[in-house]
Every structure is written in C-alpha cells, then in structure tokens.
C-alpha positions in Angstrom: -119.3 -100.5 -2.4 -115.9 -99.2 -3.6 -112.6 -100.5 -2.1 -111.7 -96.9 -1.3 -114.7 -96.8 1.1 -113.5 -99.9 3.0 -110.6 -100.4 5.4 -109.3 -103.7 6.8 -108.1 -103.4 10.4 -106.2 -106.3 12.0 -105.9 -106.0 15.8 -102.8 -107.8 17.3 -101.8 -107.8 20.9 -98.8 -109.6 22.4 -100.3 -110.5 25.8 -101.8 -113.8 24.8 -102.0 -116.1 27.9 -102.0 -119.4 26.0 -99.4 -118.5 23.4 -97.3 -115.6 24.5 -96.0 -113.4 21.6 -98.0 -115.2 19.0 -98.3 -112.2 16.5 -94.5 -112.7 15.9 -94.5 -116.5 15.8 -92.9 -117.7 12.6 -95.2 -119.4 10.0 -93.5 -120.4 6.8 -90.9 -117.8 7.2 -93.1 -114.9 8.1 -94.5 -113.6 11.4 -98.1 -114.7 11.9 -99.3 -111.2 11.8 -97.7 -110.7 8.4 -99.4 -113.9 7.1 -102.8 -112.5 8.2 -101.9 -109.1 6.5 -101.1 -111.0 3.3 -104.5 -112.8 3.3 -106.2 -109.5 3.8 -104.2 -107.9 1.0 -105.1 -110.8 -1.4 -108.8 -110.1 -0.8 -108.4 -106.5 -2.4 -111.3 -105.0 -0.5 -109.4 -101.9 0.8 -106.4 -100.6 2.5 -105.0 -103.0 5.2 -103.7 -101.6 8.6 -102.5 -103.6 11.6 -103.5 -102.1 15.0 -101.1 -103.2 17.7 -100.0 -102.3 21.3 -96.4 -103.4 20.7 -93.6 -101.7 18.8 -92.0 -105.0 17.7 -95.2 -106.1 16.0 -95.5 -102.7 14.2 -91.9 -103.0 13.1 -92.4 -106.5 11.7 -95.4 -105.3 9.7 -93.6 -102.3 8.4 -90.5 -104.4 7.5 -92.9 -106.5 5.4 -94.1 -103.4 3.6 -97.3 -103.0 5.5 -98.9 -100.3 7.6 -99.2 -100.4 11.4 -100.5 -98.0 14.1 -99.7 -98.2 17.8 -102.7 -98.3 20.0 -103.1 -98.3 23.8 -102.2 -101.4 25.7 -105.2 -101.4 28.0 -108.1 -102.1 25.5 -110.4 -104.8 26.7 -111.5 -105.9 23.2 -110.3 -105.9 19.6 -113.3 -103.6 18.7 -112.0 -100.9 21.1 -108.5 -101.3 19.5 -109.7 -100.9 15.9 -111.9 -97.9 16.8 -108.8 -96.1 18.2 -106.8 -97.1 15.1 -109.6 -96.0 12.8 -109.5 -92.5 14.3 -105.8 -92.4 13.8 -105.6 -93.6 10.2 -108.9 -91.9 9.0 -109.5 -88.9 11.2 -111.6 -87.3 8.5 -114.2 -90.1 8.5 -113.9 -90.9 4.8 -114.0 -94.7 5.4 -117.6 -96.1 5.5 -116.8 -99.8 6.2 -114.3 -101.4 8.6 -113.5 -105.0 8.3 -112.0 -106.5 11.5 -109.9 -109.5 10.6 -108.6 -111.2 13.8 -104.8 -111.2 14.0 -104.6 -115.0 14.7 -106.3 -116.2 11.5 -103.3 -116.9 9.2 -105.2 -119.3 7.0 -108.2 -117.0 6.4 -109.0 -117.1 2.6 -109.6 -114.1 0.6 -113.1 -115.3 -0.5 -114.3 -115.3 3.2 -113.0 -111.7 3.7 -114.8 -110.6 0.5 -118.0 -112.4 1.6 -118.2 -110.4 4.8 -119.2 -107.3 2.8 -122.2 -109.0 1.1 -124.7 -108.5 4.0 -124.0 -104.8 4.0 -125.7 -104.5 0.7 -128.9 -104.3 2.8 -128.9 -100.8 4.3 -130.6 -101.9 7.5 -127.7 -104.2 8.5 -125.4 -102.5 11.0 -122.6 -105.1 11.0 -121.9 -108.3 9.1 -120.1 -111.5 10.0 -119.5 -115.0 8.7 -120.8 -118.5 9.5 -120.6 -122.0 8.2 -122.7 -125.1 8.6 -121.4 -127.5 11.3 -120.5 -130.9 9.9 -118.5 -132.4 12.7 -120.8 -134.0 15.3 -118.4 -133.1 18.2 -118.7 -129.4 17.3 -122.5 -129.4 17.9 -121.9 -129.6 21.7 -118.5 -128.0 22.0 -118.8 -124.7 23.9 -115.8 -123.3 22.2 -117.6 -123.5 18.9 -120.0 -120.5 19.0 -123.3 -121.1 17.3 -125.2 -118.5 15.3 -128.9 -118.8 15.6 -130.5 -117.1 12.6 -133.1 -116.9 10.0 -132.6 -116.9 6.2 -132.9 -113.5 4.5 -131.5 -114.6 1.1 -129.2 -117.1 -0.6 -126.4 -118.0 1.8 -127.4 -115.1 4.1 -128.7 -115.3 7.6 -130.0 -112.6 10.0 -128.6 -113.3 13.4 -131.1 -113.7 16.2 -128.7 -114.9 18.8 -125.3 -116.3 19.4 -124.5 -119.0 22.0 -122.0 -121.5 23.2 -124.9 -123.9 23.8 -126.2 -126.4 21.3 -128.9 -124.3 19.6 -131.4 -124.2 18.1 -133.0 -127.3 19.4 -134.5 -129.9 17.0 -133.8 -131.2 13.6 -131.9 -129.0 11.1 -128.6 -127.4 10.5 -126.4 -125.7 13.1 -124.1 -122.8 12.2 -120.5 -122.2 13.4 -119.9 -118.4 13.9 -116.7 -117.2 12.5 -115.4 -114.1 14.3 -114.7 -111.7 11.4 -116.8 -108.5 11.3 -117.5 -105.9 8.7 -118.8 -102.8 10.5 -120.5 -99.7 9.3 -118.5 -96.8 10.8 -121.4 -95.4 12.8 -122.3 -98.9 14.1 -118.7 -99.4 15.4 -118.7 -95.9 17.1 -122.0 -96.8 18.7 -120.8 -100.2 19.9 -117.7 -99.0 21.6 -119.6 -96.2 23.4 -121.9 -98.7 25.3 -121.1 -100.9 28.3 -120.8 -104.7 28.1 -124.3 -106.2 28.2 -125.6 -108.8 30.6 -125.8 -111.6 28.0 -122.4 -110.6 26.6 -120.9 -111.1 30.0 -122.8 -114.3 30.6 -121.9 -116.0 27.3 -118.6 -114.2 27.0 -119.5 -113.2 23.5 -119.0 -109.6 22.6 -121.4 -109.6 19.6 -124.3 -110.0 21.9 -123.8 -106.4 23.1 -124.7 -105.3 19.6 -127.9 -107.5 19.5 -128.9 -106.4 23.0 -128.6 -102.8 21.9 -130.9 -103.4 18.9 -128.3 -103.6 16.1 -128.9 -105.9 13.2 -126.2 -108.4 12.4 -126.4 -110.5 9.2 -124.0 -113.3 8.3 -122.8 -114.6 5.0 -122.4 -118.4 4.8 -119.1 -119.7 3.7 -117.6 -123.1 3.2 -114.7 -123.2 5.5 -113.7 -122.2 9.0 -110.3 -120.5 9.2 -107.8 -121.9 11.7 -107.5 -119.7 14.8 -104.2 -119.9 16.4 -104.5 -120.0 20.2 -102.2 -122.8 21.3 -98.9 -124.3 20.4 -100.8 -127.1 18.6 -102.7 -124.6 16.6 -99.5 -123.0 15.6 -98.0 -126.3 14.3 -101.2 -126.9 12.2 -100.9 -123.5 10.8 -97.2 -124.0 9.9 -98.1 -127.3 8.1 -101.0 -125.7 6.2 -98.9 -122.7 4.9 -95.5 -124.4 4.5 
C-alpha cells in the first residue's frame, strides 16, 4: 500500500470534561495536538491532517506547519468527525485507507502507527487496530482497560471476535489490551458512520462493537507498548515527563 493511498486523520475536540482544553495543553513546549501530529508525521505513512471543532486548535496546528480542517461541533464520535474531514480533504475519493490516531496520544510511537496497516494486507479485513498483551495483574480486571478477545490469524496478528471491559476470555492464557487506533478502508468507514449505534456498543460503551455487530471484520496487530492516553491532569504530567 503506497503512502499516497493513506491519510492520517487526528480528531481533536476542546470539550473534554476531565481535562478542558487538552488539545492545547503544553507538553515540552508544544501543544499536545502538535505532539500527536509530529508522531504521525514520523511514521511516514501518508499525509497528516487534524480534524477539529475549534479555531484555536486549527491555528495551533497551522502555526506548527501542519494541516487542519474545521468540522462540526456536534459529532458524537471521532469516527463521525474524521468522516466529515475526509470528505473535505479528499472529496474525489482518492484515499483508500484512513488511519485514525486519537488526538490525546502524544507518546504514540511511529512503529505502532505503521503496524496498524499490517492487517489490511488481508483484503477481507474491513478495519485494523492494535493490541498488546497485558502484563500488569491489575489491568486484567480494570474496566478502563478494554480487552480484545481474538483468534490468531498469523504472526502477531489477531482477528477480533469481541471487545469487552470485562476480564475475558476466561481461563488460562494471555489477555490483550486493545489500543484505540484504527486503520479504516474508506468504504468501511463510510458504512460505519451510516449505521446507528448498536446494542452491545451502547451496553459496553465501545464504539468498535458497532462494526462487529454489523458483520465487519476487525483484525489487530500486536505491538509491544501501550501509548499514554491523556485524560486527566495526572496523565498530562506523565506525558510532560516522558517527552521533556
């Protein structure tokens, strides 16, 4: 897959309840959204665009030499936001693959972003994601650590059968921590945003279950590390320490 056929879209909204204004929070001298953009640029998998609902975020991205598009402020999910952004930046439909990198992952490494494209070498895969084996005992039962339940389909590749906040599957063996970065085929993203939230999605509060319930195939590449998601002031201090 050529880099020209791929596009990295980074959704960023200001209305975080736990950390208001977090896209512009300073981390090592740059706004967090610019740090995420830099990580995506380092991966060299395609053009990088930030999709935001706020002019100040767009201005910060452009000041750093990046590209930003303004989207509506009433989107209920990042997937809806990146679909609107995609239609704005690629109205001719030339881009085949869209990598959705969350705007609060300033420590994501380029290798993980690159790995998200591996599952798409199999044509029957609709969208790809990432997972890593859980090594901390406390994470096995933590509902904030989403588990990917899957079956091996190749070296360091899993086909996702389900995602859950529960400790699953039961019994001896590894558990996998799902990392919420997605590489979409364009037609799969269009299909996804056209359907209503599904019962299991609403029950588990996990958007990816909508795709599984609609019959889409999700495969995951296994990586070694979990990027730090910045959701709280404590997370922000950790990110500053890591990138300082």
